[in-house]
C-alpha positions as CSV (number, residue, x, y, z in Angstrom):
1,M,0.0,0.0,0.0
2,N,3.0,2.3,0.5
3,A,4.7,1.5,-2.8
4,V,4.8,3.9,-5.7
5,S,4.7,3.1,-9.4
6,V,6.0,5.6,-11.9
7,V,4.0,5.6,-15.2
8,I,5.6,7.2,-18.2
9,P,3.6,7.5,-21.5
10,T,5.9,7.9,-24.5
11,H,5.8,8.5,-28.3
12,N,9.0,8.9,-30.2
13,G,10.7,9.9,-26.9
14,A,14.1,8.3,-27.5
15,S,16.0,11.6,-27.2
16,F,14.3,12.4,-23.8
17,L,13.8,9.2,-22.0
18,P,17.4,8.6,-20.8
19,E,17.4,11.9,-18.9
20,A,13.8,11.4,-17.6
21,L,14.7,7.9,-16.3
22,A,17.9,9.2,-14.7
23,S,15.8,11.6,-12.7
24,V,13.7,8.7,-11.4
25,F,16.8,6.7,-10.5
26,A,18.1,9.7,-8.5
27,Q,15.1,9.8,-6.1
28,T,15.7,9.9,-2.4
29,E,13.0,7.2,-2.1
30,L,13.0,4.9,-5.1
31,P,9.7,3.8,-6.6
32,S,8.9,0.1,-6.7
33,E,8.7,0.1,-10.5
34,I,8.6,2.1,-13.7
35,V,6.0,1.4,-16.3
36,I,6.7,2.8,-19.7
37,V,3.8,2.7,-22.2
38,D,4.8,3.3,-25.8
39,D,2.1,4.8,-28.0
40,Y,3.5,3.2,-31.2
41,S,6.8,5.0,-31.5
42,T,8.7,4.9,-34.8
43,D,12.1,6.0,-33.4
44,E,14.6,4.1,-31.3
45,T,12.4,4.2,-28.1
46,R,12.3,0.4,-27.7
47,T,16.0,-0.1,-28.2
48,I,16.8,2.7,-25.7
49,I,14.6,1.3,-23.0
50,Q,15.9,-2.2,-23.5
51,S,19.5,-0.8,-23.0
52,I,18.6,1.2,-19.9
53,S,16.6,-1.7,-18.4
54,R,19.7,-3.9,-18.2
55,E,21.3,-1.5,-15.7
56,S,18.2,-0.1,-14.1
57,P,18.1,-0.1,-10.2
58,I,14.3,-0.4,-10.4
59,P,12.2,-2.9,-12.2
60,L,11.3,-1.4,-15.6
61,R,8.4,-2.6,-17.6
62,F,7.8,-1.7,-21.3
63,I,4.3,-2.0,-22.7
64,P,4.1,-1.3,-26.5
65,L,0.7,-0.4,-27.9
66,P,-0.3,-1.8,-31.3
67,R,-1.3,1.6,-32.8
68,N,-1.0,5.3,-32.0
69,H,-3.8,6.9,-30.1
70,G,-2.9,10.5,-30.8
71,G,-2.6,11.6,-27.2
72,P,-1.5,10.4,-23.8
73,S,-4.8,9.4,-22.2
74,K,-4.8,5.8,-23.5
75,P,-1.2,5.1,-22.6
76,L,-1.7,6.6,-19.1
77,N,-4.8,4.4,-18.5
78,V,-2.9,1.3,-19.7
79,G,0.1,2.0,-17.6
80,I,-1.9,2.8,-14.4
81,E,-4.0,-0.3,-14.9
82,A,-0.9,-2.4,-15.3
83,A,1.0,-0.8,-12.3
84,H,1.5,-3.1,-9.3
85,S,1.5,-0.3,-6.7
86,Y,-1.4,1.4,-5.1
87,I,0.2,4.9,-5.4
88,I,0.8,6.3,-8.9
89,A,3.2,9.1,-9.9
90,L,3.1,10.3,-13.5
91,L,6.0,11.6,-15.6
92,D,5.9,12.9,-19.2
93,Q,8.7,11.6,-21.4
94,D,10.5,14.9,-21.6
95,D,10.1,16.2,-18.0
96,L,12.4,15.6,-15.0
97,M,11.7,14.7,-11.4
98,R,13.3,16.6,-8.6
99,P,15.2,14.2,-6.2
100,R,12.6,14.4,-3.4
101,R,9.5,14.1,-5.6
102,I,8.5,10.5,-4.8
103,E,9.4,11.0,-1.1
104,L,7.3,14.2,-0.8
105,Q,4.3,13.2,-2.8
106,G,4.2,9.7,-1.4
107,R,4.1,11.0,2.1
108,A,1.4,13.5,1.2
109,V,-0.8,10.8,-0.4
110,R,-0.5,8.6,2.6
111,A,-1.2,11.5,5.0
112,C,-4.2,12.8,3.1
113,P,-6.3,9.9,1.9
114,Q,-9.4,12.2,1.6
115,C,-7.7,14.1,-1.2
116,S,-8.1,13.1,-4.8
117,I,-4.7,14.1,-6.0
118,V,-1.4,15.6,-4.9
119,I,0.4,18.2,-7.0
120,G,3.3,20.5,-6.2
121,R,5.5,23.4,-7.4
122,F,7.7,23.1,-10.5
123,S,10.2,25.0,-12.6
124,I,10.7,25.3,-16.4
125,V,13.8,23.8,-17.9
126,G,16.3,26.5,-18.8
127,N,14.6,29.2,-16.8
128,E,15.3,30.8,-13.4
129,E,13.6,28.9,-10.6
130,D,10.5,31.1,-10.3
131,D,10.3,32.4,-13.8
132,M,7.1,31.0,-15.3
133,T,6.8,33.6,-18.1
134,P,6.7,31.1,-21.0
135,M,3.5,29.8,-19.5
136,W,2.0,32.6,-17.3
137,P,2.7,36.2,-16.3
138,V,1.8,35.3,-12.7
139,P,3.2,32.9,-10.1
140,Q,2.0,29.2,-10.3
141,F,-0.4,29.3,-7.4
142,Q,-1.3,33.0,-7.3
143,E,-5.1,32.4,-7.0
144,L,-4.5,29.9,-4.2
145,A,-1.8,31.8,-2.3
146,G,-4.1,32.6,0.6
147,E,-4.9,28.9,1.0
148,I,-1.3,27.7,1.1
149,D,0.6,27.5,4.4
150,E,4.2,28.5,3.5
151,N,5.4,27.0,6.7
152,S,3.9,23.6,6.1
153,K,5.2,20.8,3.9
154,Y,1.8,20.6,2.2
155,S,-1.6,22.2,2.2
156,I,-5.1,20.8,1.7
157,I,-7.3,22.9,-0.7
158,D,-11.0,22.4,-0.6
159,S,-12.8,21.3,-3.8
160,E,-14.5,24.6,-4.8
161,T,-11.4,26.7,-4.1
162,A,-9.2,24.4,-6.2
163,F,-11.7,24.2,-9.0
164,K,-12.4,27.8,-9.8
165,P,-8.9,28.9,-11.0
166,L,-8.7,25.9,-13.4
167,L,-11.5,27.5,-15.5
168,T,-8.9,30.1,-16.7
169,R,-5.5,28.6,-16.0
170,N,-4.1,25.1,-15.4
171,Y,-1.8,25.8,-12.4
172,A,-0.6,22.1,-12.3
173,G,1.1,22.6,-15.6
174,S,1.4,19.0,-16.7
175,T,0.5,15.4,-15.8
176,S,4.1,15.2,-14.6
177,N,2.8,16.9,-11.5
178,F,0.2,14.2,-10.7
179,C,0.3,11.7,-7.8
180,F,-2.7,9.8,-6.7
181,T,-4.0,6.3,-5.6
182,K,-5.5,3.8,-8.0
183,R,-8.8,4.2,-6.0
184,W,-9.0,7.9,-6.7
185,W,-8.0,7.4,-10.3
186,Q,-11.0,5.1,-10.7
187,T,-13.3,7.4,-8.6
188,V,-12.4,10.4,-10.8
189,G,-13.2,8.3,-13.9
190,R,-9.7,7.5,-15.3
191,F,-8.2,9.6,-18.1
192,D,-10.8,10.6,-20.8
193,E,-9.5,8.9,-24.0
194,T,-11.5,11.2,-26.2
195,V,-9.5,14.2,-24.9
196,R,-6.3,14.6,-26.9
197,T,-4.6,17.9,-26.1
198,C,-5.5,18.8,-22.5
199,T,-5.6,15.5,-20.7
200,D,-4.1,17.0,-17.6
201,L,-6.6,19.8,-17.3
202,D,-9.6,17.5,-17.9
203,F,-8.5,15.0,-15.2
204,L,-7.6,17.8,-12.7
205,L,-10.9,19.5,-13.1
206,R,-12.7,16.2,-12.4
207,A,-10.4,15.5,-9.5
208,T,-11.2,18.8,-7.8
209,I,-15.0,18.0,-8.3
210,A,-14.4,14.6,-6.7
211,G,-12.6,15.8,-3.6
212,P,-10.1,18.3,-2.1
213,I,-6.5,18.3,-3.4
214,T,-3.1,18.5,-1.7
215,I,-0.4,20.9,-2.7
216,V,3.2,20.1,-1.8
217,N,5.0,23.3,-0.9
218,E,8.3,22.4,-2.8
219,K,9.3,22.2,-6.4
220,I,9.0,18.5,-7.4
221,F,9.7,18.5,-11.1
222,D,11.1,20.4,-14.1
223,Y,8.8,21.0,-17.1
224,R,10.3,21.1,-20.6
225,Y,8.4,23.9,-22.4
226,T,8.6,23.4,-26.2
227,N,6.6,24.7,-29.1
228,S,6.4,21.1,-30.5
229,S,4.4,19.8,-27.7
230,L,1.0,18.2,-28.6
231,H,-1.2,21.1,-27.5
232,R,0.9,23.7,-29.4
233,Q,1.0,21.8,-32.7
234,D,-2.6,22.9,-33.6
235,I,-3.5,25.9,-31.5
236,T,-7.0,26.2,-32.9
237,R,-7.9,22.6,-32.0
238,S,-6.2,22.9,-28.6
239,L,-8.2,26.1,-27.8
240,L,-11.4,24.4,-28.9
241,E,-10.8,21.3,-26.7
242,V,-9.7,23.3,-23.7
243,T,-12.9,25.4,-24.0
244,M,-15.0,22.3,-24.3
245,V,-13.3,20.6,-21.3
246,R,-13.8,23.7,-19.2
247,L,-17.4,24.2,-20.3
248,R,-18.2,20.6,-19.4
249,A,-16.8,21.0,-15.9
250,A,-18.4,24.4,-15.4
251,S,-21.8,23.0,-16.5
252,M,-21.4,20.3,-13.8
253,K,-20.7,22.9,-11.1
254,P,-22.5,26.1,-12.2
255,D,-22.7,27.4,-8.7
256,W,-18.9,27.2,-8.5
257,A,-18.2,28.5,-12.0
258,K,-20.6,31.5,-11.8
259,D,-19.6,34.1,-14.4
260,D,-17.0,31.8,-15.9
261,L,-19.7,29.6,-17.2
262,E,-21.2,32.4,-19.4
263,A,-17.7,33.3,-20.6
264,L,-17.0,29.7,-21.6
265,R,-20.3,29.5,-23.4
266,H,-19.4,32.7,-25.3
267,S,-16.1,31.2,-26.3
268,A,-17.8,28.2,-27.7
269,L,-20.1,30.6,-29.7
270,V,-17.2,32.5,-31.0
271,F,-15.7,29.2,-32.4
272,A,-19.1,28.2,-33.9
273,N,-19.8,31.6,-35.6
274,A,-16.2,31.9,-36.9
275,A,-16.5,28.5,-38.5
276,I,-19.9,29.5,-40.1
277,R,-18.5,32.8,-41.5
278,K,-15.5,31.0,-43.1
279,G,-17.7,28.2,-44.4
280,D,-15.4,25.9,-42.4
281,F,-17.8,23.0,-41.9
282,K,-14.9,20.7,-40.9
283,A,-14.2,22.9,-37.9
284,L,-17.9,23.3,-37.2
285,R,-18.3,19.5,-37.2
286,A,-15.3,19.2,-34.8
287,L,-16.9,21.8,-32.6
288,A,-20.3,20.1,-32.6
289,E,-18.8,16.7,-31.9
290,A,-16.7,18.1,-29.0
291,L,-19.8,19.8,-27.6
292,A,-21.8,16.6,-27.8
293,R,-18.9,14.6,-26.3
294,H,-18.6,16.9,-23.4
295,N,-22.4,17.1,-22.7
296,A,-22.4,20.8,-23.4
297,L,-24.3,20.9,-26.7
298,G,-27.7,21.9,-25.2
299,T,-26.3,24.8,-23.1
300,V,-24.6,26.3,-26.2
301,K,-27.4,25.8,-28.7
302,R,-29.7,28.0,-26.6
303,G,-27.4,31.0,-27.1
304,V,-26.2,30.6,-30.7
305,Q,-27.5,32.5,-33.7
306,N,-30.2,30.6,-35.7
307,R,-28.0,30.0,-38.6
308,T,-25.3,28.4,-36.4
309,R,-27.9,26.4,-34.4
310,R,-29.3,24.9,-37.6
311,A,-25.8,24.0,-38.8
312,I,-25.0,22.3,-35.4
313,N,-28.3,20.5,-35.5
314,L,-27.6,19.2,-39.0
315,L,-24.1,18.0,-38.1
316,T,-25.2,16.2,-35.0
317,S,-28.4,14.7,-36.4
């Protein structure tokens, strides 16, 4: 029950994985295993892992998937399902653990079983320790600053307080920040395999709805900010999916979301009307499918112009 499995989803990560794995090997408390799930890589990922596994101080399991799924949700679910430990720590293929990450998050998970997830502070690779400007113009936990006890190793944040800022900014940064138990992963509803570009935000929103969260008051990983990351490859699609994920969550908790719910509905309308003006029915279909998938179609239909409503009805009929 105290053991920790590290789950790493990968796709063509051969150039990053040796450094990522070295950061796991350098932990003050080693995990019981590392599970790497390969989403159908076409580079030397398998060869690199086989080479590293021969010298690994930790049992290292490699699970290849028979086809590519276009995002990390499926590999994450496969890896967590296969993990032998009760506590799960996630790491993206290009990010790095700080040496005390497993120690700090493992202790917090055990001390706060009522919390759905444990996250912590992080830095950006190549930046000064507290320089988050590539991602945000504000500190990581600015909206939660009044809730975090700077003199404590970790702080518990109640559900509504943790939920609200996520409607405008994902303060966790990445799934590399996530640590939770298998029970909470199942309670939250696993990773949504229809979500491609904002897997971390979608899961964290649902985790905050499910229960309070714990924030470790130390930096626990280093995030590699690159323009080639999945959610920056197609900005329009990413913005659409982020809006839909937030709209779904806000629709589930309208009393928590308040004015943000209307703002998110408006954003969805902007996407729909822009697609109509351009005659971009491919984009409109993607929007309609995303709205339907996230159970938000009805809330948006009520506010769109007649022409857009008819087009959405046509595409979803």
